[in-house]
C-alpha angles and dihedrals in degrees: 000000000000094000091047093054091043091049091049092052091047090048089056089050090053090049091053089048091054099037101042103024095246118155092011091161093068118098119212090255092054090047090054091049090048090051095049095043094047090046091052093047092048090051093048092050092047092051091046090051091049092051091046096052095038092068116097 
């Protein structure tokens, strides 16, 4: 579920890039690296928060 929401948000970002000319300096490879890195960091932060608030 987390990756689906993240993919949808990143898809919107790519649409903005194409439609409005934002982030024109990013190549497709750099966009993929950005997507995978941000997804991994988001997952790590989510797991850390779950561990933090799970403690009594």
